[in-house]
C-alpha positions in Angstrom: -5.6 10.4 -17.2 -2.8 12.4 -15.6 0.1 11.3 -13.4 2.9 12.6 -11.1 6.1 10.7 -10.3 7.8 10.7 -7.0 11.3 9.4 -6.5 11.4 7.1 -3.5 14.0 4.7 -2.0 11.8 1.9 -3.4 11.6 3.2 -6.9 9.3 5.6 -8.9 6.0 6.0 -7.2 3.2 7.3 -9.3 0.1 9.3 -8.3 -2.4 8.8 -11.0 -5.6 10.8 -11.5 -7.9 8.6 -13.6 -11.0 10.7 -14.3 -11.0 12.2 -10.8 -10.1 8.9 -9.1 -6.7 8.6 -7.3 -4.6 5.6 -7.9 -1.0 4.9 -6.7 1.5 2.4 -8.0 5.2 1.8 -8.5 6.4 2.2 -12.1 9.8 1.6 -13.8 9.9 5.0 -15.5 7.7 7.6 -17.1 7.6 5.2 -20.1 6.0 2.5 -18.0 3.0 0.9 -19.8 0.9 1.7 -16.7 1.1 5.3 -17.8 0.4 4.8 -21.5 -1.6 7.7 -22.8 -1.4 9.7 -19.6 -0.2 13.3 -19.3 2.5 14.1 -16.8 1.4 16.8 -14.4 3.9 17.6 -11.6 1.5 20.1 -10.1 -1.3 17.6 -9.2 -1.9 16.3 -5.7 0.8 18.8 -4.4 -0.1 18.3 -0.7 -0.4 14.6 -0.9 2.8 14.3 -2.8 4.6 16.2 -0.1 3.2 14.0 2.6 4.2 10.8 0.7 7.8 12.2 0.3 7.8 13.0 4.0 6.7 9.5 4.8 9.5 8.0 2.8 11.9 10.4 4.5 11.0 9.1 7.9 8.2 11.5 9.1 5.4 9.8 11.0 2.4 10.0 8.6 -1.1 8.6 8.2 -3.2 9.0 5.2 -6.6 8.3 6.8 -8.1 11.6 5.3 -7.6 10.2 1.8 -11.0 8.7 0.7 -11.2 5.0 0.5 -11.9 4.0 -3.1 -15.1 2.4 -4.2 -15.4 -1.4 -4.3 -17.3 -4.3 -2.9 -18.4 -3.7 0.7 -16.1 -6.3 2.2 -13.1 -5.0 0.3 -13.9 -1.5 1.6 -14.1 -2.8 5.1 -10.8 -4.6 4.7 -9.2 -1.4 3.3 -10.5 0.6 6.3 -9.4 -2.1 8.7 -5.9 -2.1 7.1 -5.6 1.6 7.9 -6.0 0.8 11.6 -2.9 -1.4 11.7 -0.3 0.6 13.4 2.9 1.5 11.4 5.6 -1.1 11.8 3.1 -3.8 12.9 1.6 -6.5 10.7 -1.6 -8.6 10.8 -2.4 -11.8 8.9 -5.0 -12.0 6.2 -7.2 -13.9 8.7 -6.7 -11.2 11.4 -7.6 -8.5 8.8 -10.7 -10.4 7.8 -11.8 -10.6 11.4 -11.1 -6.8 11.8 -13.3 -6.2 8.8 -16.2 -8.3 10.3 -15.7 -11.3 8.1 -14.2 -13.8 10.5 -11.2 -16.0 10.0 -12.8 -17.9 7.2 -12.8 -14.8 5.0 -9.0 -14.6 4.9 -8.9 -15.3 1.1 -11.4 -12.5 0.5 -9.2 -10.2 2.6 -6.3 -11.3 0.4 -8.2 -10.4 -2.7 -9.1 -7.0 -1.2 -5.4 -6.3 -0.6 -4.6 -7.5 -4.1 -7.1 -5.0 -5.5 -5.9 -2.1 -3.3 -5.5 0.8 -5.7 -3.8 3.0 -3.1 -0.6 1.2 -1.8 1.2 3.1 0.9 -2.0 5.2 1.5 -3.9 2.0 2.4 -0.9 0.2 3.9 -1.4 -3.3 2.5 2.3 -3.9 3.2 1.3 -4.4 6.8 -0.6 -7.6 5.9 1.1 -10.9 5.7 0.3 -14.5 5.2 0.0 -17.2 7.9 3.3 -18.0 9.5 4.6 -14.5 8.8 5.2 -15.0 5.1 5.3 -11.7 3.2 3.6 -11.6 -0.1 4.3 -8.8 -2.6 2.0 -6.2 -4.1 -0.7 -7.3 -6.5 -0.3 -10.9 -5.4 3.3 -11.4 -6.3 4.9 -13.7 -3.8 8.3 -14.7 -5.1 10.5 -14.1 -2.0 13.2 -12.4 -4.2 10.8 -10.2 -6.2 11.0 -6.4 -6.3 7.4 -6.4 -4.9 8.3 -8.4 -1.8 11.5 -6.4 -1.3 9.4 -3.2 -1.4 7.0 -4.6 1.2 9.9 -5.6 3.5 11.6 -2.1 3.0 8.3 -0.4 4.0 7.9 -2.5 7.1 11.6 -2.1 8.1 11.3 1.7 7.5 8.2 1.9 9.7 9.8 -0.2 12.4 12.8 2.1 12.4 10.6 5.2 12.7 8.3 3.8 15.4 10.4 1.4 17.3 7.7 -1.3 16.8 8.8 -4.9 17.3 10.0 -6.9 14.3 8.9 -10.2 15.6 6.3 -10.6 12.9 8.9 -10.3 10.1 10.3 -13.6 9.0 
């Protein structure tokens, strides 16, 4: 396993190559347990790293060319549907489920798909919210004062600033 760290306004963002499979996540530092046993390699994913840095710097960016990871078929459809949500806009888990062909009753399954997203930012799960506009965090953390929820709010605010999208969905 190899990794590369990117300094972002929301903390250290890691690009991880796990036997040829890309994963992204936030870490506290290079000593984070998520990176145990991994070799730091600042030359890997050069082009993608530049695009992620540009995104955090305010450049309009999509990552639709990055392959969707493997997973259950409904999860993959949710991840693809999530990529179609325009920057600065949000959808509920029920709306995402419907976009993925699962209907509103599949909202919990859509939530599980977002919780299992191995590519945050690249698959923009920060654009998915709970019913009533509630923002959850990454990996299911939903404490309103958590770092995860703060990151999600920052990403949405950042996209709204860049695109001029309405903020009505943010509560």
